C-alpha positions in Angstrom: 57.4 55.7 -142.8 56.1 54.0 -139.7 52.9 53.0 -141.3 54.7 51.5 -144.3 57.0 49.6 -142.0 54.1 48.2 -140.0 52.3 47.1 -143.2 55.4 45.3 -144.4 56.0 43.8 -141.0 52.4 42.5 -140.9 52.6 41.0 -144.3 55.9 39.3 -143.4 54.4 37.9 -140.2 51.3 36.6 -141.9 53.4 35.0 -144.7 55.7 33.4 -142.2 52.8 32.0 -140.1 50.8 30.7 -143.1 54.0 29.3 -144.7 54.9 27.3 -141.5 51.2 26.1 -141.3 50.7 27.9 -138.0 47.8 29.8 -139.6 45.5 28.4 -142.2 43.0 30.3 -144.3 40.4 27.6 -143.7 40.7 27.7 -139.9 40.6 31.4 -139.4 37.7 33.3 -140.9 39.3 36.7 -140.2 42.6 36.1 -142.0 41.5 36.4 -145.7 39.3 39.5 -145.1 42.1 41.1 -143.1 44.6 40.6 -146.0 42.1 41.9 -148.5 41.4 45.0 -146.5 45.1 45.7 -146.0 45.7 45.5 -149.7 42.8 47.8 -150.4 44.2 50.3 -147.9 47.6 50.1 -149.6 46.1 50.8 -153.0 44.2 53.8 -151.7 47.2 55.1 -149.8 49.4 54.7 -152.9 46.8 56.6 -155.0 46.6 59.4 -152.4 50.4 59.7 -152.3 50.7 59.7 -156.1 48.0 62.4 -156.5 49.6 64.6 -153.8 53.1 64.3 -155.3 52.0 64.8 -158.9 49.7 67.8 -158.2 51.6 69.4 -155.4 52.9 72.2 -157.6 49.4 73.5 -158.4 48.1 73.7 -154.9 48.2 76.8 -152.8 50.8 76.5 -150.1 51.2 78.8 -147.1 48.8 81.4 -148.5 51.0 81.9 -151.5 50.3 80.8 -155.1 52.7 78.4 -156.7 54.6 79.2 -159.8 52.3 77.1 -162.0 49.2 78.9 -160.7 50.8 82.3 -161.3 51.5 81.5 -164.9 47.8 80.6 -165.6 46.6 84.1 -164.6 
């Protein structure tokens, strides 16, 4: 939850600074790549979260087989 909060906070700060003309994409070469990398990390993180939550019932947990895995044998 802390990572999600920090990502949202960073986006809010950047949006505020660009919206009030304190930051400008033309003046800061690092700004646009930083935003693109952050969005890529969000996409990958969401994919990892979705895969883990969707397929959590077929993984082996605590050395025991899950119900779904037992029914396949």
